All heavy atoms as TSV, in Angstrom:
chain	resi	resn	atom	element	x	y	z
A	1	SER	N	N	-36.764	-71.178	11.158
A	1	SER	CA	C	-36.200	-72.173	12.115
A	1	SER	C	C	-34.760	-71.760	12.497
A	1	SER	O	O	-34.203	-72.515	13.286
A	1	SER	CB	C	-36.285	-73.539	11.470
A	1	SER	OG	O	-35.428	-73.745	10.464
A	2	GLY	N	N	-34.079	-70.905	11.750
A	2	GLY	CA	C	-32.714	-70.621	11.984
A	2	GLY	C	C	-31.710	-71.470	11.364
A	2	GLY	O	O	-30.554	-71.446	11.595
A	3	MET	N	N	-32.290	-72.390	10.498
A	3	MET	CA	C	-31.352	-73.368	9.840
A	3	MET	C	C	-31.553	-73.196	8.340
A	3	MET	O	O	-32.700	-72.883	7.852
A	3	MET	CB	C	-31.654	-74.785	10.303
A	3	MET	CG	C	-31.641	-75.001	11.724
A	3	MET	SD	S	-30.007	-74.848	12.511
A	3	MET	CE	C	-29.355	-76.413	12.255
A	4	VAL	N	N	-30.489	-73.492	7.674
A	4	VAL	CA	C	-30.555	-73.350	6.141
A	4	VAL	C	C	-29.823	-74.603	5.531
A	4	VAL	O	O	-28.945	-75.130	6.178
A	4	VAL	CB	C	-30.016	-72.164	5.545
A	4	VAL	CG1	C	-30.706	-70.856	5.914
A	4	VAL	CG2	C	-28.475	-71.881	5.978
A	5	GLU	N	N	-30.220	-75.023	4.388
A	5	GLU	CA	C	-29.527	-76.015	3.617
A	5	GLU	C	C	-28.461	-75.476	2.682
A	5	GLU	O	O	-28.830	-74.480	2.024
A	5	GLU	CB	C	-30.504	-76.921	2.862
A	5	GLU	CG	C	-29.835	-78.177	2.286
A	5	GLU	CD	C	-30.884	-78.976	1.589
A	5	GLU	OE1	O	-31.526	-79.884	2.237
A	5	GLU	OE2	O	-31.042	-78.861	0.251
A	6	VAL	N	N	-27.342	-75.983	2.648
A	6	VAL	CA	C	-26.233	-75.483	1.756
A	6	VAL	C	C	-25.908	-76.671	0.803
A	6	VAL	O	O	-25.831	-77.757	1.160
A	6	VAL	CB	C	-24.931	-75.191	2.694
A	6	VAL	CG1	C	-23.887	-74.734	1.739
A	6	VAL	CG2	C	-25.315	-74.119	3.722
A	7	SER	N	N	-25.771	-76.330	-0.462
A	7	SER	CA	C	-25.593	-77.247	-1.506
A	7	SER	C	C	-24.088	-77.692	-1.660
A	7	SER	O	O	-23.635	-78.098	-2.690
A	7	SER	CB	C	-26.091	-76.757	-2.877
A	7	SER	OG	O	-25.305	-75.622	-3.270
A	8	LEU	N	N	-23.319	-77.726	-0.521
A	8	LEU	CA	C	-22.008	-78.244	-0.463
A	8	LEU	C	C	-22.023	-79.203	0.708
A	8	LEU	O	O	-22.595	-79.072	1.687
A	8	LEU	CB	C	-21.009	-77.027	-0.134
A	8	LEU	CG	C	-20.918	-75.978	-1.128
A	8	LEU	CD1	C	-20.130	-74.812	-0.513
A	8	LEU	CD2	C	-20.274	-76.432	-2.408
A	9	GLY	N	N	-21.323	-80.350	0.434
A	9	GLY	CA	C	-21.221	-81.386	1.447
A	9	GLY	C	C	-19.840	-81.976	1.577
A	9	GLY	O	O	-18.841	-81.352	1.232
A	10	ARG	N	N	-19.778	-83.149	2.235
A	10	ARG	CA	C	-18.520	-83.813	2.394
A	10	ARG	C	C	-17.668	-83.986	1.192
A	10	ARG	O	O	-16.492	-83.805	1.153
A	10	ARG	CB	C	-18.808	-85.276	3.058
A	10	ARG	CG	C	-17.677	-85.981	3.598
A	10	ARG	CD	C	-18.100	-87.223	4.360
A	10	ARG	NE	N	-18.819	-86.940	5.586
A	10	ARG	CZ	C	-20.142	-87.160	5.752
A	10	ARG	NH1	N	-20.871	-87.722	4.766
A	10	ARG	NH2	N	-20.747	-86.835	6.904
A	11	ASP	N	N	-18.329	-84.281	0.023
A	11	ASP	CA	C	-17.570	-84.455	-1.169
A	11	ASP	C	C	-16.977	-83.162	-1.663
A	11	ASP	O	O	-16.097	-83.174	-2.445
A	11	ASP	CB	C	-18.572	-84.853	-2.276
A	11	ASP	CG	C	-19.212	-86.226	-2.133
A	11	ASP	OD1	O	-18.632	-87.084	-1.326
A	11	ASP	OD2	O	-20.200	-86.541	-2.744
A	12	ASP	N	N	-17.373	-81.964	-1.038
A	12	ASP	CA	C	-16.829	-80.661	-1.498
A	12	ASP	C	C	-15.798	-80.283	-0.389
A	12	ASP	O	O	-15.255	-79.113	-0.485
A	12	ASP	CB	C	-17.876	-79.659	-1.627
A	12	ASP	CG	C	-18.891	-80.016	-2.644
A	12	ASP	OD1	O	-18.581	-80.164	-3.775
A	12	ASP	OD2	O	-20.086	-80.261	-2.244
A	13	GLY	N	N	-15.527	-81.137	0.665
A	13	GLY	CA	C	-14.639	-80.706	1.662
A	13	GLY	C	C	-15.313	-80.058	2.919
A	13	GLY	O	O	-14.594	-79.653	3.826
A	14	MET	N	N	-16.598	-80.042	2.957
A	14	MET	CA	C	-17.359	-79.463	4.103
A	14	MET	C	C	-17.239	-80.401	5.253
A	14	MET	O	O	-17.252	-81.526	5.232
A	14	MET	CB	C	-18.787	-79.215	3.712
A	14	MET	CG	C	-19.581	-78.418	4.637
A	14	MET	SD	S	-19.066	-76.683	4.693
A	14	MET	CE	C	-19.636	-76.106	3.080
A	15	ARG	N	N	-17.121	-79.722	6.448
A	15	ARG	CA	C	-17.042	-80.383	7.724
A	15	ARG	C	C	-17.897	-79.743	8.753
A	15	ARG	O	O	-18.073	-78.439	8.750
A	15	ARG	CB	C	-15.527	-80.443	8.230
A	15	ARG	CG	C	-14.565	-81.227	7.281
A	15	ARG	CD	C	-14.887	-82.616	7.254
A	15	ARG	NE	N	-13.983	-83.354	6.292
A	15	ARG	CZ	C	-14.276	-83.692	5.120
A	15	ARG	NH1	N	-15.420	-83.544	4.650
A	15	ARG	NH2	N	-13.262	-84.359	4.452
A	16	GLU	N	N	-18.452	-80.485	9.757
A	16	GLU	CA	C	-19.128	-79.931	10.830
A	16	GLU	C	C	-18.266	-78.882	11.604
A	16	GLU	O	O	-17.081	-79.181	11.724
A	16	GLU	CB	C	-19.593	-80.997	11.842
A	16	GLU	CG	C	-20.691	-81.861	11.203
A	16	GLU	CD	C	-21.174	-82.955	12.098
A	16	GLU	OE1	O	-20.679	-82.984	13.240
A	16	GLU	OE2	O	-21.904	-83.828	11.656
A	17	GLY	N	N	-18.875	-77.783	11.968
A	17	GLY	CA	C	-18.204	-76.695	12.730
A	17	GLY	C	C	-17.608	-75.653	11.824
A	17	GLY	O	O	-17.214	-74.634	12.359
A	18	PHE	N	N	-17.559	-75.828	10.472
A	18	PHE	CA	C	-17.032	-74.788	9.587
A	18	PHE	C	C	-17.932	-73.573	9.663
A	18	PHE	O	O	-19.157	-73.758	9.948
A	18	PHE	CB	C	-16.955	-75.312	8.119
A	18	PHE	CG	C	-15.783	-76.051	7.718
A	18	PHE	CD1	C	-14.842	-76.506	8.664
A	18	PHE	CD2	C	-15.617	-76.407	6.414
A	18	PHE	CE1	C	-13.751	-77.306	8.252
A	18	PHE	CE2	C	-14.600	-77.181	6.016
A	18	PHE	CZ	C	-13.568	-77.565	6.925
A	19	THR	N	N	-17.436	-72.350	9.485
A	19	THR	CA	C	-18.249	-71.225	9.407
A	19	THR	C	C	-18.200	-70.695	7.964
A	19	THR	O	O	-17.209	-70.770	7.295
A	19	THR	CB	C	-17.846	-70.152	10.365
A	19	THR	OG1	O	-16.473	-69.828	10.107
A	19	THR	CG2	C	-17.987	-70.509	11.801
A	20	LEU	N	N	-19.356	-70.124	7.477
A	20	LEU	CA	C	-19.479	-69.692	6.110
A	20	LEU	C	C	-20.051	-68.273	6.117
A	20	LEU	O	O	-20.940	-68.072	6.935
A	20	LEU	CB	C	-20.436	-70.571	5.404
A	20	LEU	CG	C	-20.094	-72.059	5.347
A	20	LEU	CD1	C	-21.302	-72.822	4.737
A	20	LEU	CD2	C	-18.883	-72.325	4.525
A	21	ASP	N	N	-19.547	-67.365	5.316
A	21	ASP	CA	C	-20.136	-66.053	5.081
A	21	ASP	C	C	-21.124	-66.259	3.976
A	21	ASP	O	O	-20.907	-66.888	2.981
A	21	ASP	CB	C	-19.075	-65.118	4.702
A	21	ASP	CG	C	-18.122	-64.782	5.965
A	21	ASP	OD1	O	-18.564	-64.815	7.076
A	21	ASP	OD2	O	-16.908	-64.654	5.675
A	22	VAL	N	N	-22.213	-65.433	4.112
A	22	VAL	CA	C	-23.299	-65.500	3.025
A	22	VAL	C	C	-23.286	-64.086	2.409
A	22	VAL	O	O	-23.277	-63.037	3.121
A	22	VAL	CB	C	-24.658	-65.727	3.720
A	22	VAL	CG1	C	-25.772	-65.804	2.646
A	22	VAL	CG2	C	-24.598	-66.983	4.542
A	23	HIS	N	N	-23.381	-64.066	1.073
A	23	HIS	CA	C	-23.380	-62.898	0.283
A	23	HIS	C	C	-24.446	-62.984	-0.765
A	23	HIS	O	O	-24.703	-64.091	-1.324
A	23	HIS	CB	C	-22.028	-62.632	-0.399
A	23	HIS	CG	C	-20.947	-62.555	0.460
A	23	HIS	ND1	N	-20.510	-61.316	0.960
A	23	HIS	CD2	C	-20.045	-63.423	1.054
A	23	HIS	CE1	C	-19.389	-61.455	1.739
A	23	HIS	NE2	N	-19.264	-62.777	1.876
A	24	ARG	N	N	-24.924	-61.818	-1.257
A	24	ARG	CA	C	-25.784	-61.776	-2.392
A	24	ARG	C	C	-25.411	-60.399	-3.124
A	24	ARG	O	O	-25.508	-59.342	-2.593
A	24	ARG	CB	C	-27.232	-61.657	-2.062
A	24	ARG	CG	C	-28.158	-61.596	-3.296
A	24	ARG	CD	C	-29.654	-61.490	-2.921
A	24	ARG	NE	N	-30.077	-62.183	-1.695
A	24	ARG	CZ	C	-30.592	-61.675	-0.694
A	24	ARG	NH1	N	-30.790	-60.429	-0.539
A	24	ARG	NH2	N	-30.920	-62.485	0.376
A	25	GLY	N	N	-24.955	-60.570	-4.332
A	25	GLY	CA	C	-24.594	-59.387	-5.182
A	25	GLY	C	C	-23.553	-58.591	-4.527
A	25	GLY	O	O	-23.614	-57.315	-4.576
A	26	GLY	N	N	-22.618	-59.145	-3.789
A	26	GLY	CA	C	-21.491	-58.474	-3.244
A	26	GLY	C	C	-21.952	-57.840	-1.795
A	26	GLY	O	O	-21.079	-57.289	-1.147
A	27	GLN	N	N	-23.109	-58.025	-1.336
A	27	GLN	CA	C	-23.569	-57.557	-0.074
A	27	GLN	C	C	-23.445	-58.638	0.965
A	27	GLN	O	O	-24.024	-59.777	0.714
A	27	GLN	CB	C	-25.054	-57.079	-0.096
A	27	GLN	CG	C	-25.537	-56.568	1.174
A	27	GLN	CD	C	-26.999	-56.175	1.155
A	27	GLN	OE1	O	-27.660	-56.374	0.074
A	27	GLN	NE2	N	-27.548	-55.685	2.286
A	28	TYR	N	N	-22.793	-58.363	2.097
A	28	TYR	CA	C	-22.681	-59.288	3.228
A	28	TYR	C	C	-24.063	-59.512	3.878
A	28	TYR	O	O	-24.630	-58.518	4.251
A	28	TYR	CB	C	-21.678	-58.887	4.207
A	28	TYR	CG	C	-21.513	-59.727	5.394
A	28	TYR	CD1	C	-20.692	-60.945	5.429
A	28	TYR	CD2	C	-22.093	-59.420	6.591
A	28	TYR	CE1	C	-20.582	-61.739	6.505
A	28	TYR	CE2	C	-21.937	-60.204	7.701
A	28	TYR	CZ	C	-21.165	-61.352	7.702
A	28	TYR	OH	O	-21.115	-62.127	8.808
A	29	LEU	N	N	-24.449	-60.712	4.088
A	29	LEU	CA	C	-25.814	-60.959	4.704
A	29	LEU	C	C	-25.625	-61.589	6.125
A	29	LEU	O	O	-26.573	-61.497	6.897
A	29	LEU	CB	C	-26.615	-61.881	3.814
A	29	LEU	CG	C	-27.038	-61.317	2.492
A	29	LEU	CD1	C	-27.740	-62.360	1.571
A	29	LEU	CD2	C	-27.807	-60.062	2.641
A	30	GLY	N	N	-24.518	-62.340	6.272
A	30	GLY	CA	C	-24.399	-62.944	7.629
A	30	GLY	C	C	-23.478	-64.135	7.591
A	30	GLY	O	O	-22.773	-64.315	6.673
A	31	LYS	N	N	-23.502	-64.864	8.755
A	31	LYS	CA	C	-22.607	-66.055	8.945
A	31	LYS	C	C	-23.339	-67.208	9.296
A	31	LYS	O	O	-24.388	-67.177	10.065
A	31	LYS	CB	C	-21.618	-65.529	9.993
A	31	LYS	CG	C	-20.339	-66.524	10.175
A	31	LYS	CD	C	-19.401	-66.095	11.182
A	31	LYS	CE	C	-18.661	-64.859	10.764
A	31	LYS	NZ	N	-17.561	-65.040	9.933
A	32	LEU	N	N	-22.953	-68.433	8.840
A	32	LEU	CA	C	-23.496	-69.684	9.215
A	32	LEU	C	C	-22.472	-70.607	9.860
A	32	LEU	O	O	-21.282	-70.480	9.578
A	32	LEU	CB	C	-23.931	-70.385	7.872
A	32	LEU	CG	C	-24.819	-69.649	6.900
A	32	LEU	CD1	C	-25.030	-70.502	5.640
A	32	LEU	CD2	C	-26.169	-69.286	7.510
A	33	LYS	N	N	-22.974	-71.513	10.715
A	33	LYS	CA	C	-22.192	-72.509	11.326
A	33	LYS	C	C	-22.731	-73.885	10.874
A	33	LYS	O	O	-23.891	-74.155	11.110
A	33	LYS	CB	C	-22.080	-72.436	12.820
A	33	LYS	CG	C	-21.144	-73.430	13.380
A	33	LYS	CD	C	-20.755	-73.057	14.784
A	33	LYS	CE	C	-19.586	-73.882	15.240
A	33	LYS	NZ	N	-18.794	-73.261	16.319
A	34	VAL	N	N	-21.855	-74.608	10.168
A	34	VAL	CA	C	-22.304	-75.942	9.710
A	34	VAL	C	C	-22.484	-76.912	10.827
A	34	VAL	O	O	-21.565	-77.120	11.753
A	34	VAL	CB	C	-21.239	-76.529	8.702
A	34	VAL	CG1	C	-21.686	-77.927	8.144
A	34	VAL	CG2	C	-21.016	-75.564	7.535
A	35	ARG	N	N	-23.669	-77.526	10.886
A	35	ARG	CA	C	-24.089	-78.389	11.996
A	35	ARG	C	C	-24.088	-79.912	11.569
A	35	ARG	O	O	-23.697	-80.827	12.283
A	35	ARG	CB	C	-25.451	-78.080	12.573
A	35	ARG	CG	C	-25.409	-76.706	13.133
A	35	ARG	CD	C	-24.587	-76.680	14.330
A	35	ARG	NE	N	-24.575	-75.362	15.055
A	35	ARG	CZ	C	-23.807	-74.948	15.981
A	35	ARG	NH1	N	-22.902	-75.778	16.435
A	35	ARG	NH2	N	-23.973	-73.808	16.583
A	36	THR	N	N	-24.616	-80.219	10.400
A	36	THR	CA	C	-24.708	-81.503	9.866
A	36	THR	C	C	-24.169	-81.551	8.381
A	36	THR	O	O	-24.557	-80.662	7.645
A	36	THR	CB	C	-26.199	-81.979	9.859
A	36	THR	OG1	O	-26.765	-81.841	11.104
A	36	THR	CG2	C	-26.313	-83.447	9.405
A	37	VAL	N	N	-23.398	-82.589	8.161
A	37	VAL	CA	C	-22.846	-82.740	6.761
A	37	VAL	C	C	-23.176	-84.081	6.195
A	37	VAL	O	O	-22.957	-85.146	6.847
A	37	VAL	CB	C	-21.269	-82.601	6.893
A	37	VAL	CG1	C	-20.723	-82.756	5.397
A	37	VAL	CG2	C	-20.883	-81.260	7.414
A	38	ARG	N	N	-23.690	-84.021	4.987
A	38	ARG	CA	C	-23.951	-85.331	4.157
A	38	ARG	C	C	-22.996	-85.263	2.996
A	38	ARG	O	O	-22.321	-84.251	2.737
A	38	ARG	CB	C	-25.409	-85.344	3.761
A	38	ARG	CG	C	-26.313	-85.448	4.963
A	38	ARG	CD	C	-27.637	-86.018	4.600
A	38	ARG	NE	N	-28.476	-86.188	5.772
A	38	ARG	CZ	C	-29.430	-85.341	6.180
A	38	ARG	NH1	N	-29.781	-84.328	5.510
A	38	ARG	NH2	N	-30.101	-85.659	7.287
A	39	ASP	N	N	-23.040	-86.266	2.098
A	39	ASP	CA	C	-22.130	-86.328	1.023
A	39	ASP	C	C	-22.252	-85.098	0.061
A	39	ASP	O	O	-21.217	-84.608	-0.331
A	39	ASP	CB	C	-22.378	-87.629	0.233
A	39	ASP	CG	C	-21.833	-88.832	0.958
A	39	ASP	OD1	O	-20.993	-88.685	1.837
A	39	ASP	OD2	O	-22.317	-89.906	0.611
A	40	ASN	N	N	-23.490	-84.701	-0.171
A	40	ASN	CA	C	-23.643	-83.634	-1.199
A	40	ASN	C	C	-24.416	-82.308	-0.718
A	40	ASN	O	O	-24.753	-81.524	-1.510
A	40	ASN	CB	C	-24.332	-84.145	-2.544
A	40	ASN	CG	C	-25.730	-84.624	-2.116
A	40	ASN	OD1	O	-26.125	-84.753	-0.968
A	40	ASN	ND2	N	-26.481	-85.056	-3.145
A	41	LYS	N	N	-24.592	-82.250	0.566
A	41	LYS	CA	C	-25.239	-81.117	1.158
A	41	LYS	C	C	-25.034	-81.052	2.692
A	41	LYS	O	O	-24.634	-82.019	3.223
A	41	LYS	CB	C	-26.768	-81.076	0.822
A	41	LYS	CG	C	-27.527	-82.179	1.552
A	41	LYS	CD	C	-28.979	-82.094	1.150
A	41	LYS	CE	C	-29.762	-83.389	1.673
A	41	LYS	NZ	N	-31.091	-83.384	1.185
A	42	SER	N	N	-25.276	-79.855	3.210
A	42	SER	CA	C	-25.092	-79.656	4.599
A	42	SER	C	C	-26.202	-78.854	5.186
A	42	SER	O	O	-27.027	-78.111	4.426
A	42	SER	CB	C	-23.790	-78.820	4.856
A	42	SER	OG	O	-22.650	-79.520	4.388
A	43	VAL	N	N	-26.392	-78.845	6.466
A	43	VAL	CA	C	-27.376	-78.074	7.182
A	43	VAL	C	C	-26.509	-77.051	8.087
A	43	VAL	O	O	-25.653	-77.569	8.797
A	43	VAL	CB	C	-28.408	-78.845	7.980
A	43	VAL	CG1	C	-29.314	-77.922	8.739
A	43	VAL	CG2	C	-29.191	-79.749	7.022
A	44	ALA	N	N	-26.872	-75.755	8.050
A	44	ALA	CA	C	-26.131	-74.858	8.834
A	44	ALA	C	C	-27.065	-74.037	9.625
A	44	ALA	O	O	-28.197	-73.711	9.181
A	44	ALA	CB	C	-25.237	-73.992	7.950
A	45	GLU	N	N	-26.637	-73.447	10.752
A	45	GLU	CA	C	-27.368	-72.663	11.661
A	45	GLU	C	C	-26.935	-71.122	11.236
A	45	GLU	O	O	-25.815	-70.810	11.197
A	45	GLU	CB	C	-26.960	-72.869	13.148
A	45	GLU	CG	C	-27.546	-71.954	14.103
A	45	GLU	CD	C	-27.180	-72.140	15.554
A	45	GLU	OE1	O	-26.257	-73.047	15.747
A	45	GLU	OE2	O	-27.565	-71.523	16.396
A	46	ILE	N	N	-27.968	-70.261	11.131
A	46	ILE	CA	C	-27.707	-68.867	10.936
A	46	ILE	C	C	-27.281	-68.230	12.254
A	46	ILE	O	O	-28.056	-68.316	13.380
A	46	ILE	CB	C	-28.985	-68.143	10.413
A	46	ILE	CG1	C	-29.456	-68.699	9.130
A	46	ILE	CG2	C	-28.770	-66.684	10.330
A	46	ILE	CD1	C	-30.807	-68.293	8.643
A	47	LEU	N	N	-26.117	-67.618	12.361
A	47	LEU	CA	C	-25.648	-66.993	13.571
A	47	LEU	C	C	-26.233	-65.611	13.604
A	47	LEU	O	O	-25.726	-64.749	12.945
A	47	LEU	CB	C	-24.141	-67.008	13.576
A	47	LEU	CG	C	-23.524	-68.384	13.490
A	47	LEU	CD1	C	-21.892	-68.291	13.529
A	47	LEU	CD2	C	-23.892	-69.189	14.683
A	48	THR	N	N	-27.272	-65.371	14.370
A	48	THR	CA	C	-27.976	-64.158	14.437
A	48	THR	C	C	-27.233	-62.902	14.789
A	48	THR	O	O	-27.500	-61.866	14.344
A	48	THR	CB	C	-29.274	-64.226	15.358
A	48	THR	OG1	O	-28.826	-64.630	16.663
A	48	THR	CG2	C	-30.199	-65.328	14.820
A	49	GLY	N	N	-26.145	-63.031	15.506
A	49	GLY	CA	C	-25.347	-61.911	15.873
A	49	GLY	C	C	-24.622	-61.339	14.735
A	49	GLY	O	O	-24.165	-60.178	14.773
A	50	TYR	N	N	-24.438	-62.086	13.614
A	50	TYR	CA	C	-23.775	-61.595	12.422
A	50	TYR	C	C	-24.688	-61.271	11.286
A	50	TYR	O	O	-24.297	-60.761	10.295
A	50	TYR	CB	C	-22.829	-62.670	11.958
A	50	TYR	CG	C	-21.738	-63.042	12.856
A	50	TYR	CD1	C	-21.860	-64.018	13.884
A	50	TYR	CD2	C	-20.558	-62.273	12.868
A	50	TYR	CE1	C	-20.810	-64.280	14.692
A	50	TYR	CE2	C	-19.449	-62.515	13.750
A	50	TYR	CZ	C	-19.635	-63.553	14.702
A	50	TYR	OH	O	-18.673	-63.817	15.578
A	51	GLN	N	N	-26.005	-61.529	11.467
A	51	GLN	CA	C	-26.945	-61.277	10.391
A	51	GLN	C	C	-27.153	-59.803	9.996
A	51	GLN	O	O	-27.406	-59.030	10.815
A	51	GLN	CB	C	-28.283	-61.927	10.762
A	51	GLN	CG	C	-29.236	-62.059	9.521
A	51	GLN	CD	C	-30.351	-63.070	9.916
A	51	GLN	OE1	O	-30.530	-63.586	10.993
A	51	GLN	NE2	N	-31.177	-63.293	8.908
A	52	ARG	N	N	-26.982	-59.607	8.669
A	52	ARG	CA	C	-27.178	-58.205	8.125
A	52	ARG	C	C	-28.227	-58.066	7.124
A	52	ARG	O	O	-28.349	-57.020	6.475
A	52	ARG	CB	C	-25.784	-57.649	7.662
A	52	ARG	CG	C	-24.606	-57.692	8.591
A	52	ARG	CD	C	-24.820	-56.658	9.536
A	52	ARG	NE	N	-23.814	-56.569	10.520
A	52	ARG	CZ	C	-23.706	-57.259	11.705
A	52	ARG	NH1	N	-24.804	-57.819	12.153
A	52	ARG	NH2	N	-22.741	-57.087	12.518
A	53	GLY	N	N	-28.854	-59.206	6.824
A	53	GLY	CA	C	-29.934	-59.211	5.806
A	53	GLY	C	C	-30.657	-60.556	5.859
A	53	GLY	O	O	-30.174	-61.526	6.496
A	54	TYR	N	N	-31.771	-60.680	5.112
A	54	TYR	CA	C	-32.471	-61.876	5.012
A	54	TYR	C	C	-31.771	-62.875	4.100
A	54	TYR	O	O	-31.423	-62.567	2.962
A	54	TYR	CB	C	-33.901	-61.631	4.530
A	54	TYR	CG	C	-34.767	-62.854	4.449
A	54	TYR	CD1	C	-35.214	-63.433	5.556
A	54	TYR	CD2	C	-35.162	-63.413	3.241
A	54	TYR	CE1	C	-36.085	-64.519	5.479
A	54	TYR	CE2	C	-35.872	-64.476	3.100
A	54	TYR	CZ	C	-36.416	-65.124	4.271
A	54	TYR	OH	O	-37.124	-66.272	4.248
A	55	ILE	N	N	-31.556	-64.044	4.592
A	55	ILE	CA	C	-30.778	-65.128	3.772
A	55	ILE	C	C	-31.871	-65.995	3.125
A	55	ILE	O	O	-32.849	-66.369	3.718
A	55	ILE	CB	C	-30.011	-66.029	4.687
A	55	ILE	CG1	C	-28.846	-65.202	5.315
A	55	ILE	CG2	C	-29.442	-67.189	3.862
A	55	ILE	CD1	C	-28.032	-65.869	6.437
A	56	ARG	N	N	-31.698	-66.055	1.714
A	56	ARG	CA	C	-32.690	-66.749	0.932
A	56	ARG	C	C	-31.991	-67.724	-0.110
A	56	ARG	O	O	-30.829	-67.666	-0.312
A	56	ARG	CB	C	-33.568	-65.891	0.223
A	56	ARG	CG	C	-32.909	-64.968	-0.741
A	56	ARG	CD	C	-33.861	-63.934	-1.331
A	56	ARG	NE	N	-33.248	-63.286	-2.450
A	56	ARG	CZ	C	-33.612	-62.153	-2.894
A	56	ARG	NH1	N	-34.582	-61.500	-2.257
A	56	ARG	NH2	N	-32.912	-61.508	-3.874
A	57	GLU	N	N	-32.836	-68.529	-0.680
A	57	GLU	CA	C	-32.329	-69.529	-1.653
A	57	GLU	C	C	-31.625	-68.787	-2.792
A	57	GLU	O	O	-31.976	-67.714	-3.218
A	57	GLU	CB	C	-33.541	-70.315	-2.307
A	57	GLU	CG	C	-33.068	-71.419	-3.231
A	57	GLU	CD	C	-34.275	-72.204	-3.782
A	57	GLU	OE1	O	-35.338	-71.995	-3.213
A	57	GLU	OE2	O	-33.984	-73.056	-4.669
A	58	GLY	N	N	-30.425	-69.357	-3.113
A	58	GLY	CA	C	-29.598	-68.744	-4.278
A	58	GLY	C	C	-28.466	-67.842	-3.746
A	58	GLY	O	O	-27.720	-67.411	-4.630
A	59	ASP	N	N	-28.515	-67.466	-2.444
A	59	ASP	CA	C	-27.474	-66.748	-1.946
A	59	ASP	C	C	-26.072	-67.577	-1.963
A	59	ASP	O	O	-26.115	-68.783	-2.016
A	59	ASP	CB	C	-27.727	-66.367	-0.541
A	59	ASP	CG	C	-28.781	-65.267	-0.367
A	59	ASP	OD1	O	-29.101	-64.595	-1.406
A	59	ASP	OD2	O	-29.312	-65.092	0.750
A	60	ARG	N	N	-24.999	-66.821	-2.057
A	60	ARG	CA	C	-23.629	-67.523	-2.124
A	60	ARG	C	C	-22.950	-67.589	-0.780
A	60	ARG	O	O	-23.182	-66.687	0.087
A	60	ARG	CB	C	-22.726	-66.660	-2.972
A	60	ARG	CG	C	-23.231	-66.556	-4.457
A	60	ARG	CD	C	-23.026	-67.822	-5.158
A	60	ARG	NE	N	-22.971	-67.618	-6.599
A	60	ARG	CZ	C	-22.875	-68.633	-7.361
A	60	ARG	NH1	N	-22.863	-69.774	-6.927
A	60	ARG	NH2	N	-22.866	-68.438	-8.676
A	61	VAL	N	N	-22.289	-68.613	-0.582
A	61	VAL	CA	C	-21.440	-68.884	0.635
A	61	VAL	C	C	-20.092	-69.011	0.349
A	61	VAL	O	O	-19.699	-69.441	-0.785
A	61	VAL	CB	C	-21.970	-70.037	1.474
A	61	VAL	CG1	C	-23.426	-69.922	2.008
A	61	VAL	CG2	C	-21.750	-71.332	0.781
A	62	ASP	N	N	-19.150	-68.608	1.266
A	62	ASP	CA	C	-17.768	-68.708	1.085
A	62	ASP	C	C	-17.197	-68.847	2.456
A	62	ASP	O	O	-17.772	-68.468	3.465
A	62	ASP	CB	C	-17.046	-67.705	0.216
A	62	ASP	CG	C	-17.200	-66.311	0.867
A	62	ASP	OD1	O	-16.659	-66.120	1.964
A	62	ASP	OD2	O	-17.676	-65.419	0.199
A	63	SER	N	N	-15.910	-69.440	2.467
A	63	SER	CA	C	-15.273	-69.661	3.759
A	63	SER	C	C	-13.739	-69.414	3.555
A	63	SER	O	O	-13.225	-69.817	2.415
A	63	SER	CB	C	-15.537	-70.992	4.294
A	63	SER	OG	O	-14.827	-71.303	5.433
A	64	LYS	N	N	-13.090	-68.930	4.496
A	64	LYS	CA	C	-11.640	-68.903	4.412
A	64	LYS	C	C	-11.085	-70.177	5.146
A	64	LYS	O	O	-11.221	-70.127	6.414
A	64	LYS	CB	C	-11.058	-67.563	5.066
A	64	LYS	CG	C	-11.591	-66.355	4.228
A	64	LYS	CD	C	-11.059	-65.116	4.978
A	64	LYS	CE	C	-11.601	-63.933	4.099
A	64	LYS	NZ	N	-11.484	-62.652	4.769
A	65	LEU	N	N	-10.531	-71.024	4.341
A	65	LEU	CA	C	-9.850	-72.208	5.024
A	65	LEU	C	C	-8.431	-72.118	5.152
A	65	LEU	O	O	-7.819	-71.805	4.183
A	65	LEU	CB	C	-10.334	-73.475	4.218
A	65	LEU	CG	C	-11.884	-73.709	3.993
A	65	LEU	CD1	C	-12.015	-74.836	3.058
A	65	LEU	CD2	C	-12.577	-73.905	5.275
A	66	TYR	N	N	-7.875	-72.332	6.352
A	66	TYR	CA	C	-6.513	-72.256	6.522
A	66	TYR	C	C	-5.971	-73.593	6.965
A	66	TYR	O	O	-6.588	-74.340	7.632
A	66	TYR	CB	C	-6.241	-71.209	7.645
A	66	TYR	CG	C	-6.637	-69.847	7.267
A	66	TYR	CD1	C	-7.791	-69.356	7.695
A	66	TYR	CD2	C	-5.843	-69.046	6.462
A	66	TYR	CE1	C	-8.238	-68.142	7.363
A	66	TYR	CE2	C	-6.255	-67.806	6.107
A	66	TYR	CZ	C	-7.436	-67.309	6.531
A	66	TYR	OH	O	-7.802	-66.062	6.165
């Protein structure tokens, strides 16, 4: 569906519109854009132009917040 659930939410500082990089074992897999935020989880869209691998449960996300 092009959407994934992220186990970070408003309580963790997540906000709609944030972008997240996805990694597994040091390998870059792609980028997500957060669309919906709840207290303890978020839903993000996989940005296909950045996808370099299949994103699956257990992958890590990070963001550079300035």
